[in-house]
N, CA, C and O of each residue as an XYZ file, in Angstrom:
344
protein
N    -146.902    -65.753   -126.541
C    -145.271    -65.967   -126.393
C    -144.329    -64.830   -126.734
O    -144.433    -64.160   -127.761
N    -143.461    -64.671   -125.859
C    -142.476    -63.730   -126.213
C    -141.425    -64.030   -127.478
O    -140.700    -65.024   -127.515
N    -141.470    -62.994   -128.508
C    -140.312    -63.342   -129.398
C    -138.823    -63.141   -128.954
O    -138.257    -62.056   -129.087
N    -138.275    -64.150   -128.465
C    -136.995    -64.164   -128.032
C    -135.931    -63.887   -129.166
O    -134.895    -63.320   -128.819
N    -136.084    -64.212   -130.401
C    -135.225    -63.956   -131.184
C    -135.110    -62.193   -131.500
O    -134.112    -61.574   -131.868
N    -136.236    -61.763   -131.269
C    -136.403    -60.362   -131.561
C    -135.579    -59.814   -130.389
O    -134.654    -59.071   -130.717
N    -135.744    -60.037   -129.136
C    -134.892    -59.404   -128.115
C    -133.499    -59.883   -128.314
O    -132.610    -59.053   -128.128
N    -133.242    -60.824   -128.585
C    -131.778    -61.434   -128.955
C    -131.025    -60.204   -129.841
O    -130.086    -59.522   -129.430
N    -131.706    -60.094   -131.218
C    -131.149    -59.204   -131.863
C    -131.135    -57.548   -131.242
O    -130.275    -56.731   -131.571
N    -131.900    -57.351   -130.598
C    -131.702    -55.830   -129.686
C    -130.720    -56.015   -128.910
O    -129.977    -55.042   -128.784
N    -130.367    -57.270   -128.138
C    -129.055    -57.372   -127.361
C    -128.012    -57.155   -127.808
O    -127.172    -56.492   -127.200
N    -127.749    -57.858   -129.420
C    -126.712    -58.120   -130.101
C    -126.229    -56.474   -130.490
O    -125.079    -56.034   -130.466
N    -127.355    -55.819   -130.811
C    -127.197    -54.298   -131.117
C    -126.310    -53.569   -129.936
O    -125.268    -52.949   -130.148
N    -127.000    -53.786   -128.496
C    -126.276    -53.003   -127.441
C    -124.969    -53.618   -127.252
O    -124.129    -53.056   -126.549
N    -124.706    -54.857   -127.892
C    -123.102    -55.366   -127.668
C    -122.347    -55.041   -128.735
O    -121.127    -55.152   -128.624
N    -122.815    -54.663   -129.742
C    -122.078    -54.032   -131.042
C    -121.726    -52.777   -130.461
O    -120.538    -52.505   -130.630
N    -122.459    -51.833   -129.759
C    -121.913    -50.666   -129.406
C    -120.890    -50.562   -128.275
O    -120.141    -49.593   -128.152
N    -120.904    -51.616   -127.458
C    -119.750    -52.088   -126.761
C    -118.524    -52.127   -127.338
O    -117.621    -51.302   -127.198
N    -118.525    -53.360   -128.156
C    -117.467    -53.779   -128.968
C    -116.949    -52.622   -129.605
O    -115.719    -52.633   -129.649
N    -117.525    -51.556   -130.150
C    -116.804    -50.349   -131.021
C    -116.562    -49.444   -130.050
O    -116.179    -48.380   -130.537
N    -116.636    -49.438   -128.783
C    -116.409    -48.209   -127.941
C    -114.914    -48.503   -127.407
O    -114.562    -49.352   -126.590
N    -114.164    -47.586   -128.082
C    -112.652    -47.609   -127.566
C    -112.313    -47.034   -126.532
O    -111.153    -46.692   -126.302
N    -113.382    -46.833   -125.689
C    -112.907    -46.367   -124.115
C    -113.217    -47.419   -123.304
O    -113.201    -47.246   -122.085
N    -113.496    -48.485   -123.775
C    -113.615    -49.742   -122.997
C    -112.301    -50.614   -123.299
O    -111.831    -50.667   -124.435
N    -111.785    -51.241   -122.294
C    -110.540    -52.133   -122.396
C    -110.593    -53.426   -123.585
O    -111.477    -54.269   -123.741
N    -109.671    -53.292   -124.129
C    -109.679    -54.603   -125.255
C    -109.951    -55.791   -124.526
O    -110.777    -56.459   -125.148
N    -109.570    -56.374   -123.381
C    -110.088    -57.663   -122.919
C    -111.595    -57.535   -122.798
O    -112.242    -58.511   -123.178
N    -112.146    -56.660   -122.406
C    -113.644    -56.559   -122.186
C    -114.417    -56.781   -123.357
O    -115.356    -57.571   -123.454
N    -113.912    -55.952   -124.341
C    -114.560    -55.761   -125.554
C    -114.340    -57.237   -126.348
O    -115.221    -57.675   -127.088
N    -113.304    -57.824   -126.160
C    -113.178    -59.187   -126.651
C    -114.341    -60.135   -126.047
O    -114.873    -60.981   -126.766
N    -114.686    -59.970   -124.793
C    -115.462    -61.129   -123.863
C    -116.912    -60.552   -124.447
O    -117.736    -61.407   -124.774
N    -117.249    -59.220   -124.589
C    -118.629    -58.991   -125.425
C    -118.522    -59.554   -126.565
O    -119.532    -60.174   -126.902
N    -117.599    -59.567   -127.339
C    -117.657    -60.023   -128.578
C    -117.874    -61.469   -128.877
O    -118.445    -61.887   -129.885
N    -117.421    -62.128   -128.011
C    -117.373    -63.611   -127.854
C    -118.938    -63.912   -127.087
O    -119.467    -64.965   -127.444
N    -119.514    -63.280   -126.322
C    -120.803    -63.552   -126.099
C    -121.766    -63.001   -127.169
O    -122.846    -63.530   -127.432
N    -121.391    -62.145   -127.628
C    -122.343    -61.715   -129.061
C    -122.369    -62.921   -130.048
O    -123.372    -63.380   -130.594
N    -121.043    -63.364   -130.179
C    -120.964    -64.336   -131.217
C    -121.806    -65.884   -130.807
O    -122.252    -66.669   -131.643
N    -121.862    -66.029   -129.480
C    -122.658    -66.991   -128.956
C    -124.038    -66.801   -129.243
O    -124.691    -67.816   -129.483
N    -124.717    -65.478   -129.269
C    -125.829    -65.135   -129.642
C    -126.186    -65.600   -130.785
O    -127.383    -65.839   -130.946
N    -125.237    -65.848   -131.877
C    -125.502    -65.842   -133.145
C    -125.796    -67.259   -133.744
O    -126.373    -67.465   -134.812
N    -125.320    -68.171   -132.910
C    -125.420    -69.638   -133.090
C    -126.989    -69.947   -133.521
O    -127.803    -69.025   -133.565
N    -127.344    -71.280   -133.827
C    -128.391    -71.820   -134.200
C    -129.164    -72.518   -133.182
O    -130.132    -73.227   -133.458
N    -128.651    -72.275   -131.786
C    -129.250    -72.669   -130.786
C    -130.538    -72.607   -130.231
O    -131.280    -71.905   -130.919
N    -131.068    -73.084   -129.243
C    -132.221    -72.571   -128.921
C    -132.285    -71.141   -128.148
O    -131.201    -70.932   -127.603
N    -133.013    -70.327   -127.981
C    -132.513    -68.996   -127.170
C    -132.198    -68.994   -125.793
O    -131.432    -68.167   -125.299
N    -132.767    -69.900   -125.149
C    -132.118    -70.267   -123.808
C    -130.940    -70.775   -123.621
O    -130.229    -70.413   -122.684
N    -130.649    -71.515   -124.332
C    -128.909    -71.838   -124.498
C    -128.213    -70.755   -125.067
O    -127.126    -70.502   -124.547
N    -128.571    -70.070   -125.992
C    -127.535    -68.681   -126.561
C    -127.772    -67.934   -125.241
O    -126.772    -68.073   -124.538
N    -128.498    -67.364   -124.774
C    -128.709    -66.563   -123.365
C    -127.780    -66.839   -122.436
O    -127.049    -65.963   -121.974
N    -127.727    -68.118   -122.071
C    -127.108    -69.059   -120.993
C    -125.591    -68.753   -121.119
O    -124.837    -68.267   -120.274
N    -125.316    -69.191   -122.485
C    -123.890    -69.201   -123.070
C    -123.257    -67.722   -122.825
O    -122.190    -67.481   -122.261
N    -124.212    -66.749   -123.411
C    -123.667    -65.334   -123.119
C    -123.639    -64.662   -121.915
O    -122.892    -63.701   -121.734
N    -124.422    -65.108   -121.043
C    -124.405    -64.799   -119.835
C    -123.143    -65.322   -119.244
O    -122.463    -64.555   -118.562
N    -122.749    -66.597   -119.444
C    -121.648    -66.986   -118.780
C    -120.353    -66.041   -119.044
O    -119.550    -65.641   -118.201
N    -120.369    -65.764   -120.601
C    -119.080    -65.191   -121.120
C    -119.015    -63.434   -120.319
O    -117.989    -62.869   -119.940
N    -120.372    -62.919   -120.249
C    -120.365    -61.396   -119.807
C    -120.096    -61.398   -118.104
O    -119.534    -60.492   -117.487
N    -120.576    -62.492   -117.600
C    -120.426    -62.446   -115.988
C    -118.977    -62.461   -115.628
O    -118.633    -61.889   -114.594
N    -118.110    -63.048   -116.365
C    -116.424    -62.968   -116.099
C    -116.265    -61.718   -116.198
O    -115.786    -61.295   -115.145
N    -116.464    -60.741   -117.103
C    -116.020    -59.591   -116.906
C    -116.960    -58.315   -116.453
O    -116.669    -57.120   -116.500
N    -117.830    -58.760   -116.130
C    -118.811    -57.778   -115.454
C    -118.215    -56.974   -114.280
O    -118.396    -55.756   -114.277
N    -117.601    -57.486   -113.401
C    -117.158    -56.832   -112.087
C    -115.609    -56.469   -112.409
O    -114.818    -56.333   -111.475
N    -115.199    -56.317   -113.763
C    -113.833    -56.044   -113.949
C    -113.515    -54.570   -113.335
O    -114.387    -53.710   -113.457
N    -112.438    -54.289   -112.755
C    -112.335    -53.028   -112.047
C    -111.784    -51.915   -113.153
O    -111.958    -50.708   -112.985
N    -111.181    -52.405   -114.166
C    -110.761    -51.269   -115.084
C    -111.941    -51.027   -116.240
O    -111.612    -50.406   -117.251
N    -113.274    -51.497   -116.107
C    -114.368    -51.166   -116.871
C    -114.677    -49.778   -116.557
O    -114.524    -49.406   -115.394
N    -115.103    -48.941   -117.465
C    -115.764    -47.653   -117.261
C    -117.140    -48.141   -116.792
O    -117.741    -49.185   -117.045
N    -117.535    -46.859   -115.873
C    -118.936    -47.076   -115.585
C    -120.068    -47.076   -116.502
O    -121.097    -47.699   -116.240
N    -119.907    -46.378   -117.600
C    -120.875    -46.530   -118.659
C    -121.099    -47.811   -118.997
O    -122.250    -48.248   -119.017
N    -119.974    -48.619   -119.323
C    -119.790    -49.775   -119.966
C    -120.360    -50.903   -118.927
O    -120.947    -51.904   -119.340
N    -120.162    -50.679   -117.717
C    -120.617    -51.760   -116.445
C    -122.240    -51.585   -116.549
O    -122.956    -52.584   -116.606
N    -122.710    -50.437   -116.569
C    -123.998    -50.094   -116.714
C    -124.908    -50.889   -117.621
O    -125.928    -51.510   -117.324
N    -124.236    -50.712   -118.956
C    -124.727    -51.442   -120.225
C    -124.635    -53.176   -120.111
O    -125.475    -53.947   -120.574
N    -123.574    -53.504   -119.481
C    -123.443    -54.948   -119.372
C    -124.480    -55.467   -118.318
O    -124.893    -56.624   -118.390
N    -124.838    -54.729   -117.478
C    -125.654    -55.161   -116.437
C    -127.197    -55.152   -117.153
O    -128.086    -55.969   -116.917
N    -127.260    -54.178   -117.948
C    -128.479    -53.930   -118.651
C    -128.801    -55.225   -119.759
O    -129.907    -55.698   -120.018
N    -127.718    -55.556   -120.215
C    -127.520    -56.834   -121.221
C    -127.719    -58.193   -120.496
O    -128.381    -59.138   -120.924
N    -127.123    -58.139   -119.480
C    -127.313    -59.496   -118.746
C    -128.766    -59.633   -118.160
O    -129.375    -60.700   -118.246
N    -129.295    -58.528   -117.566
C    -130.660    -58.605   -117.142
C    -131.784    -59.015   -118.302
O    -132.762    -59.737   -118.109
N    -131.426    -58.414   -119.480
C    -132.221    -59.030   -120.688
C    -132.138    -60.275   -120.876
O    -133.112    -60.973   -121.157
N    -130.864    -60.735   -120.732
C    -130.542    -62.308   -120.930
C    -131.221    -62.987   -119.859
O    -131.858    -64.006   -120.127
N    -131.176    -62.621   -118.861
C    -131.839    -63.445   -117.874
C    -133.258    -63.521   -118.006
O    -133.801    -64.542   -117.582
N    -134.009    -62.554   -118.559
C    -135.384    -62.666   -118.739
C    -135.538    -63.610   -119.671
O    -136.527    -64.324   -119.503
N    -134.650    -63.913   -120.907
C    -134.653    -64.877   -121.991
C    -134.315    -66.224   -121.412
O    -134.746    -67.203   -122.020
N    -133.717    -66.381   -120.493
C    -133.192    -67.545   -119.724
C    -134.389    -68.109   -118.926
O    -134.882    -69.207   -119.185
N    -134.722    -67.492   -118.179
C    -136.104    -67.513   -117.204
C    -137.524    -67.960   -118.225
O    -138.377    -68.804   -117.951
N    -137.442    -67.169   -119.346
C    -138.757    -67.270   -119.840
C    -138.922    -68.408   -120.610
O    -140.014    -68.654   -121.122
């Protein structure tokens, strides 16, 4: 069995990098922080992943997002999808 909690901790570390990146607009950092907070709950990993995906998909296509941030968010979304599907 895949250790989803370990994956979630790694995803949260990636999210923390985005939250602390001043080159990313404030509204996007806020949504990433909300998604990270959803991963911190005591829910099942699948529920956590689904909640975080919902938060991140809202901003993933924001035209004001720097390219490097968009790439990181897509990477995070992909990792969350594997948890949700798994």
